[in-house]
C-alpha positions as CSV (number, residue, x, y, z in Angstrom):
1,M,0.0,0.0,0.0
2,G,1.3,3.4,-1.0
3,R,1.8,6.2,1.6
4,N,2.1,9.9,1.2
5,R,5.4,10.7,2.9
6,N,4.1,14.2,3.8
7,Q,1.0,12.8,5.4
8,R,2.5,9.8,7.2
9,M,5.8,10.3,8.8
10,F,7.1,7.6,11.1
11,K,7.4,8.5,14.9
12,R,10.3,7.7,17.1
13,A,9.8,4.4,18.9
14,E,7.3,3.2,16.3
15,I,7.6,-0.6,15.6
16,L,7.7,-1.8,12.0
17,E,8.0,-5.1,10.3
18,L,10.4,-4.8,7.5
19,D,11.8,-6.9,4.6
20,I,15.6,-6.4,4.4
21,Q,16.6,-6.2,0.7
22,E,20.3,-5.3,0.7
23,M,23.0,-4.0,2.8
24,A,24.6,-0.6,2.9
25,F,28.2,0.2,4.0
26,G,28.9,-0.2,7.7
27,G,26.5,-3.2,7.9
28,K,23.1,-1.5,7.8
29,G,20.3,-3.5,6.4
30,V,18.2,-1.6,3.9
31,A,14.4,-1.8,3.7
32,R,12.4,0.1,1.2
33,I,8.7,1.2,1.7
34,N,6.6,2.3,-1.2
35,T,5.2,5.8,-1.0
36,E,3.5,8.0,-3.5
37,E,6.7,10.0,-3.8
38,G,8.9,6.8,-4.3
39,D,10.8,4.5,-2.1
40,F,11.3,5.5,1.6
41,V,14.4,3.9,3.0
42,V,14.8,2.5,6.4
43,F,18.3,1.5,7.6
44,V,18.5,-1.3,10.2
45,P,21.9,-2.0,11.5
46,N,22.8,-5.8,12.1
47,A,20.0,-7.0,9.8
48,L,20.8,-9.4,6.9
49,P,19.5,-9.2,3.3
50,G,16.5,-11.6,3.0
51,Q,15.4,-11.3,6.6
52,K,12.1,-10.1,7.8
53,V,12.6,-8.2,11.0
54,K,10.8,-6.2,13.7
55,A,12.6,-2.8,14.2
56,R,12.0,0.2,16.3
57,I,12.3,3.7,14.7
58,T,15.1,5.7,16.3
59,K,15.3,8.7,13.9
60,C,13.1,9.8,11.0
61,K,14.1,12.3,8.3
62,K,12.3,13.5,5.2
63,N,13.9,10.9,2.9
64,Y,14.9,8.0,5.3
65,A,14.7,6.6,8.7
66,E,16.9,4.6,11.1
67,A,15.7,1.8,13.2
68,K,17.0,-0.6,15.9
69,L,16.7,-4.3,15.3
70,E,14.3,-5.8,17.8
71,K,13.8,-9.2,16.5
72,V,14.3,-11.3,13.4
73,L,11.0,-12.7,12.4
74,K,12.2,-14.7,9.4
75,R,15.6,-15.9,8.6
76,S,17.4,-15.1,5.3
77,P,17.6,-18.0,2.8
78,E,21.4,-17.3,2.9
79,E,21.8,-17.8,6.5
80,I,23.8,-20.9,7.7
81,D,23.8,-22.6,11.0
82,V,27.0,-22.3,13.2
83,P,28.0,-24.2,16.4
84,Y,28.5,-21.1,18.4
85,Q,26.5,-19.1,20.9
86,E,24.9,-16.1,19.2
87,I,26.3,-12.8,20.5
88,S,25.8,-9.1,19.6
89,G,29.5,-8.8,18.8
90,A,29.1,-11.1,15.8
91,P,25.9,-10.0,13.9
92,Y,26.9,-11.6,10.7
93,A,28.1,-15.0,12.0
94,K,25.3,-16.8,10.1
95,W,26.1,-15.1,6.8
96,P,28.6,-17.0,4.7
97,I,32.0,-15.4,4.8
98,A,32.2,-15.3,1.0
99,L,29.1,-13.1,1.1
100,Q,30.6,-10.9,3.9
101,E,33.7,-10.3,1.9
102,K,31.8,-9.5,-1.3
103,H,29.7,-6.9,0.6
104,K,32.7,-5.4,2.3
105,K,34.6,-5.0,-1.1
106,D,31.7,-3.8,-3.1
107,S,30.5,-1.2,-0.5
108,S,34.1,0.0,0.0
109,L,34.6,0.6,-3.6
110,D,31.3,2.4,-3.8
111,L,32.2,4.5,-0.8
112,F,35.5,5.5,-2.3
113,K,33.8,6.4,-5.6
114,K,31.1,8.6,-3.9
115,F,32.9,10.3,-1.1
116,G,36.6,9.8,-2.1
117,E,35.9,11.0,-5.6
118,L,37.7,8.1,-7.2
119,E,36.4,7.8,-10.7
120,N,37.2,4.1,-11.1
121,P,38.2,2.6,-7.7
122,E,38.2,-0.9,-9.1
123,D,41.2,0.1,-11.4
124,L,43.2,0.8,-8.3
125,F,42.1,-2.1,-6.2
126,D,45.1,-4.5,-5.4
127,T,44.0,-7.3,-3.2
128,Y,41.4,-8.4,-0.5
129,I,43.2,-9.9,2.5
130,S,40.9,-12.5,4.1
131,S,41.5,-13.3,7.8
132,P,43.6,-16.5,8.0
133,L,41.2,-17.4,10.9
134,E,37.6,-17.1,10.2
135,W,36.8,-18.1,13.7
136,H,38.5,-17.7,17.0
137,Y,40.7,-14.8,15.7
138,R,40.5,-12.3,18.6
139,N,43.4,-11.9,21.1
140,K,41.4,-10.0,23.7
141,M,38.0,-10.1,25.1
142,E,36.2,-8.1,27.8
143,Y,33.3,-9.9,29.6
144,S,30.8,-8.0,31.7
145,F,29.1,-8.8,35.1
146,S,25.6,-7.6,35.8
147,A,23.0,-8.3,38.4
148,I,20.5,-7.9,35.6
149,G,20.4,-10.8,33.1
150,F,18.5,-11.4,29.9
151,D,16.7,-14.7,29.3
152,V,17.0,-15.2,25.5
153,E,14.3,-17.9,25.3
154,K,11.7,-15.8,27.3
155,E,12.9,-12.6,25.8
156,E,12.8,-10.8,29.2
157,D,15.1,-9.4,31.8
158,V,15.8,-11.4,34.9
159,D,17.3,-10.6,38.3
160,E,20.3,-12.9,38.3
161,F,24.1,-13.0,38.6
162,S,25.2,-12.7,34.9
163,L,28.6,-13.0,33.1
164,G,29.0,-12.5,29.3
165,F,28.2,-9.8,27.0
166,K,25.8,-6.8,27.0
167,K,22.5,-7.3,25.2
168,R,22.6,-5.4,22.0
169,G,21.4,-1.9,22.6
170,T,21.6,-1.9,26.5
171,W,24.3,-1.0,29.0
172,W,22.8,-2.5,32.0
173,M,21.7,-6.0,30.8
174,V,24.0,-9.0,30.2
175,E,23.5,-12.3,28.4
176,N,25.2,-15.2,30.0
177,L,27.8,-16.7,27.7
178,N,27.4,-20.5,28.3
179,K,29.6,-21.7,25.5
180,D,32.1,-20.7,22.7
181,S,31.1,-17.6,20.8
182,G,33.4,-18.4,18.0
183,L,35.4,-15.1,18.3
184,F,37.7,-15.7,21.1
185,D,39.5,-18.7,22.6
186,K,37.2,-21.7,22.8
187,E,38.6,-23.2,26.0
188,V,38.2,-19.9,27.8
189,E,34.7,-19.3,26.8
190,D,33.6,-22.9,27.3
191,G,35.0,-22.5,30.9
192,L,33.2,-19.2,31.6
193,S,30.1,-20.8,33.0
194,T,32.2,-22.6,35.6
195,I,33.8,-19.3,36.5
196,R,30.4,-17.8,36.9
197,E,29.2,-20.7,39.1
198,Y,32.3,-20.4,41.3
199,L,31.8,-16.6,41.7
200,I,28.1,-17.0,42.6
201,S,29.2,-19.4,45.3
202,T,31.3,-16.5,47.0
203,D,28.1,-14.7,47.9
204,L,29.5,-11.5,46.5
205,P,27.1,-9.7,44.1
206,A,27.5,-8.9,40.5
207,W,27.6,-5.2,39.7
208,H,24.2,-3.5,39.3
209,P,24.6,-0.9,36.6
210,P,21.6,1.3,37.3
211,R,22.3,1.5,41.1
212,K,26.1,1.7,40.6
213,D,26.8,-0.9,43.3
214,G,27.9,-4.5,43.6
215,F,31.3,-6.3,43.5
216,F,32.1,-8.2,40.3
217,R,32.4,-5.8,37.3
218,F,34.5,-7.2,34.4
219,L,36.8,-10.1,33.4
220,V,39.3,-9.2,30.8
221,V,41.4,-11.9,29.0
222,R,44.3,-11.5,26.7
223,K,45.7,-14.3,24.6
224,S,49.0,-14.8,22.6
225,Y,48.7,-16.7,19.4
226,H,52.5,-17.2,19.5
227,T,52.7,-18.9,22.9
228,N,49.0,-19.8,23.5
229,G,49.4,-18.1,26.9
230,L,46.6,-16.2,28.8
231,L,46.5,-13.0,30.9
232,F,43.4,-12.5,33.1
233,N,42.3,-9.4,34.9
234,L,39.3,-9.5,37.2
235,V,37.9,-6.1,37.8
236,T,35.8,-5.5,41.0
237,S,34.7,-2.7,43.3
238,S,36.1,-2.3,46.7
239,E,32.7,-3.2,48.3
240,R,33.4,-6.1,50.7
241,I,36.8,-6.7,49.2
242,D,37.9,-8.4,52.4
243,K,35.4,-11.2,51.7
244,F,36.9,-12.1,48.4
245,D,39.2,-15.1,48.2
246,R,41.9,-14.2,45.8
247,D,43.8,-17.3,46.2
248,G,40.7,-19.4,45.5
249,F,40.1,-17.4,42.3
250,V,43.7,-18.1,41.1
251,D,43.5,-21.8,41.9
252,L,40.2,-22.0,39.9
253,L,41.8,-20.4,36.8
254,K,44.9,-22.6,37.1
255,E,42.7,-25.7,37.4
256,L,40.7,-24.7,34.4
257,F,43.5,-23.7,32.0
258,G,46.7,-25.2,33.4
259,D,50.0,-24.0,32.2
260,R,48.3,-21.5,29.6
261,V,47.7,-19.2,32.6
262,K,50.7,-16.8,32.4
263,G,49.4,-14.1,34.7
264,I,46.3,-13.1,36.8
265,M,45.6,-9.5,37.9
266,H,42.9,-7.9,40.1
267,T,41.9,-4.3,39.5
268,M,39.9,-2.4,42.0
269,N,37.6,0.0,40.2
270,D,35.0,2.2,42.1
271,D,34.5,4.6,39.0
272,I,30.8,4.9,38.3
273,G,31.7,4.9,34.6
274,D,31.0,1.5,32.8
275,R,34.6,0.6,31.8
276,A,37.1,-1.9,32.8
277,Q,40.0,0.7,33.1
278,S,39.8,2.8,36.2
279,S,41.0,6.4,36.5
280,T,41.3,6.2,40.3
281,G,41.8,2.5,41.2
282,F,44.8,0.3,41.0
283,M,45.9,-3.1,39.8
284,T,47.4,-5.9,41.9
285,Q,49.4,-8.8,40.6
286,L,47.9,-12.1,42.0
287,Y,49.9,-14.6,40.0
288,G,52.6,-15.0,37.4
289,E,53.7,-12.3,34.9
290,D,51.9,-9.1,33.7
291,K,52.9,-9.4,30.1
292,I,52.8,-12.2,27.3
293,V,54.6,-12.2,23.9
294,E,53.0,-12.0,20.5
295,R,55.0,-12.5,17.2
296,V,54.4,-10.5,14.1
297,C,56.6,-10.3,11.0
298,G,59.2,-12.3,12.9
299,L,59.4,-9.9,15.7
300,D,58.5,-10.3,19.3
301,F,56.2,-7.9,21.1
302,Q,55.4,-8.0,24.8
303,M,51.8,-7.1,25.6
304,S,50.2,-6.2,28.9
305,L,46.4,-6.2,29.4
306,Q,46.5,-2.5,28.7
307,S,48.7,-2.4,25.6
308,F,47.2,-1.5,22.3
309,F,47.7,-4.2,19.9
310,Q,45.9,-5.4,16.8
311,T,42.9,-7.5,17.9
312,N,43.4,-10.0,15.1
313,P,47.2,-10.4,15.1
314,V,47.4,-13.1,12.5
315,C,45.5,-11.0,9.9
316,A,47.4,-7.9,11.1
317,E,50.7,-9.4,9.9
318,K,49.2,-9.8,6.4
319,L,47.9,-6.1,6.6
320,Y,51.3,-4.8,7.8
321,N,53.1,-6.6,5.0
322,K,50.9,-5.1,2.4
323,A,51.5,-1.7,3.9
324,L,55.2,-2.3,3.9
325,D,55.1,-3.4,0.3
326,Y,53.5,0.0,-0.5
327,V,56.2,1.8,1.5
328,F,59.1,0.1,-0.2
329,E,58.1,-0.7,-3.6
330,D,60.0,1.4,-6.2
331,N,61.5,3.3,-3.3
332,D,65.1,3.3,-2.2
333,L,65.0,4.2,1.5
334,K,68.7,3.7,2.3
335,G,69.6,6.6,4.6
336,Q,66.1,8.1,4.1
337,V,63.6,9.2,6.9
338,V,60.4,7.3,7.2
339,L,57.8,8.6,9.5
340,D,55.2,6.4,11.4
341,L,52.4,8.7,12.8
342,F,49.9,7.3,15.3
343,C,52.5,4.4,15.8
344,G,50.9,3.0,19.0
345,T,53.3,0.4,20.5
346,G,55.4,0.6,17.3
347,T,54.5,-2.5,15.6
348,I,54.6,-1.1,12.0
349,A,57.7,1.0,12.8
350,Q,59.6,-2.0,14.0
351,C,58.5,-4.1,11.0
352,M,59.8,-1.3,8.7
353,A,63.0,-1.0,10.7
354,A,63.7,-4.8,10.3
355,R,62.9,-4.8,6.5
356,S,65.1,-1.7,5.9
357,P,67.9,-1.5,8.5
358,E,69.5,1.4,6.7
359,A,66.4,3.7,6.8
360,K,65.9,6.1,9.7
361,I,62.4,5.2,11.2
362,I,60.6,7.7,13.4
363,G,57.4,6.9,15.5
364,V,55.1,9.4,16.9
365,E,52.4,8.5,19.4
366,I,50.6,10.6,22.1
367,V,50.0,7.8,24.6
368,R,53.1,7.7,26.7
369,E,52.6,4.2,28.0
370,A,52.4,3.0,24.3
371,V,55.6,4.7,23.6
372,K,57.2,3.1,26.6
373,D,56.1,-0.4,25.3
374,A,57.4,0.5,21.8
375,K,60.9,1.3,23.2
376,M,61.0,-1.8,25.4
377,N,60.0,-4.0,22.4
378,T,62.5,-2.2,20.0
379,I,65.3,-3.0,22.5
380,G,64.1,-6.6,22.7
381,N,64.0,-6.9,18.9
382,K,67.6,-5.4,18.7
383,L,66.5,-2.6,16.3
384,E,68.8,0.4,16.3
385,N,67.3,2.6,13.5
386,I,64.1,3.8,15.3
387,S,63.4,6.8,17.3
388,Y,60.2,7.5,19.2
389,F,58.4,10.8,20.2
390,A,55.6,10.8,22.8
391,E,53.8,13.7,21.2
392,D,50.5,14.7,19.8
393,V,50.9,14.2,16.0
394,G,49.8,17.7,15.2
395,K,52.2,19.3,17.8
396,F,55.0,17.2,16.7
397,L,54.8,18.3,13.2
398,T,54.9,22.0,14.4
399,K,57.6,21.3,17.0
400,Y,60.1,19.7,14.5
401,P,59.8,21.6,11.2
402,N,63.3,20.4,10.4
403,Y,61.8,17.2,8.9
404,K,59.9,19.3,6.4
405,G,60.9,18.1,2.8
406,K,63.0,15.3,4.1
407,I,60.5,12.6,4.5
408,A,60.7,9.8,1.9
409,S,57.7,7.9,3.1
410,L,55.1,8.5,5.8
411,V,52.8,5.9,7.3
412,L,49.4,7.0,8.8
413,D,47.3,4.7,11.0
414,P,44.9,7.0,12.8
415,P,42.0,6.2,15.1
416,R,38.5,5.5,13.6
417,A,37.7,9.2,13.6
418,G,40.3,9.8,11.1
419,I,42.7,12.8,11.1
420,A,41.8,16.3,12.2
421,P,41.9,18.5,9.0
422,K,44.5,20.8,10.7
423,T,46.7,17.8,11.5
424,L,46.3,16.5,7.9
425,K,47.2,19.8,6.5
426,K,50.4,19.6,8.6
427,V,51.0,16.2,7.4
428,I,50.7,17.4,3.8
429,D,53.1,20.3,4.5
430,L,55.9,17.8,5.4
431,G,56.1,17.1,1.6
432,A,56.6,13.3,1.9
433,N,57.2,11.7,-1.4
434,R,54.8,8.8,-0.5
435,I,52.0,8.5,2.1
436,V,50.8,5.0,3.1
437,Y,47.4,5.5,4.9
438,I,46.0,2.5,6.9
439,S,42.4,3.0,8.1
440,C,40.1,1.0,10.3
441,N,37.3,3.3,8.9
442,P,37.2,3.8,5.2
443,A,34.5,6.4,5.5
444,T,36.8,8.8,7.2
445,Q,39.6,7.7,4.9
446,A,37.5,8.6,1.9
447,R,36.9,12.1,3.4
448,D,40.7,12.5,4.0
449,M,41.5,11.3,0.6
450,K,39.8,14.3,-1.1
451,L,42.2,16.7,0.8
452,L,45.2,14.5,-0.1
453,K,44.3,14.6,-3.8
454,E,43.8,18.3,-3.8
455,A,47.3,18.7,-2.2
456,G,48.8,16.8,-5.2
457,Y,49.0,13.2,-3.8
458,E,47.8,10.7,-6.3
459,P,46.2,7.4,-5.1
460,K,48.1,4.6,-6.8
461,K,46.6,1.4,-5.3
462,F,44.8,0.1,-2.3
463,S,43.8,-3.2,-0.5
464,L,41.3,-4.2,2.0
465,A,41.7,-6.5,4.9
466,D,39.1,-8.4,6.8
467,Q,40.4,-8.0,10.4
468,F,37.1,-8.7,11.9
469,P,35.1,-11.4,10.3
470,H,31.3,-11.6,11.2
471,T,31.2,-7.8,11.8
472,A,30.7,-4.8,9.6
473,H,34.3,-3.6,10.0
474,V,36.9,-3.7,7.3
475,E,40.4,-2.0,7.1
476,S,41.9,-0.5,4.0
477,V,45.5,0.6,3.1
478,F,46.2,3.2,0.4
479,R,49.4,4.2,-1.2
480,F,49.6,7.9,-2.4
481,D,52.5,9.3,-4.3
482,K,53.3,13.0,-4.5
483,I,52.9,14.2,-8.0
484,K,56.2,15.8,-9.2
């Protein structure tokens, strides 16, 4: 039945039943409703093509609406069954990986054409880097406690001690993880229900998010794919801390996971904010070490629970190697300066230094703890051609103008928000011969691409990397050369 859009606008919180016809960039399902003025589009994140869904309107404009997925009423004929517990962090787990990859490639090409103003992006496309591990690829997972659970079968909230993941769209309600989700370590996740039962037996309560009270808050686990070792961090409040048997908790983890347990920490966090890291609390070492070692590109990197490190290290190695190919191809860097901006813990910088020992590598990162880790790992890897600066990227470029015109290649790997226009202008003013831009958000990269092109940087080629299978995320890496 047709509708006149001017007569009948959807209201916020209105419930609709929608047929999802396709998917837009960023993983938004697209439904079209016939009106007298043409199709009215409703975007529903986490919905798959071919599904019939119930969705709640969250925003309505003249030409489109956005909605929150409430329930899948009918499966897509393309969906497959998987042997893992369904979680909000893997909305496309039942969509075949080949279809996921096709969508990510096609939507990225379309994005670069529309917003990056690339006339024929397919002509510049180099390769699609699939994740070597389709499942169990994450090296870190954060599980939440809550005194408010969600019963998936009854579709209602329940007052119970819960440990798992937040129900999609909520900050207070947790769905118990009773078995492997397919994203992290199978042994850990299969053992999570045993950990939950043990903690329930302590008679200490799970955190109650609305009331901001309770004891157990988060369980954070980090894994090394190189050693198969595990680090644990139990985050609690200080409420009744004297009643908590730390030794009993350590013994439980060692019994469940044996020699894989390399370290166990306890963080006391009384912040009212809903995050594992505390601005006022402190961490105590309960057992073992506080770091584990990961290996990328033949180099060893020590990681703490707080260290920033690529979540999918096996795929990250392939992404880094592609980025290094772009840095070094047709480019003699002997004695030349290569700048790594937003370098984090220095993974890319060290990979570059190992590949080209005669180049001068400089890493810049605002987070001082990350720079500290980078320097430590550089010493461990016996690399002598790297210098690090704990500086804001924009301020560094102003503070050290002596590098202007002396940069052979420059690597950018900014946060999801991309690069601030003022900072990007300073990057451009350095006059690097080549810029290799890695992005975890192609949408902001497409925006930045326009400025680079206007400044005389020509896009030569790019690749995509599927760092996060079963999610909407995809990473891209571009090579830009300065037009002479």
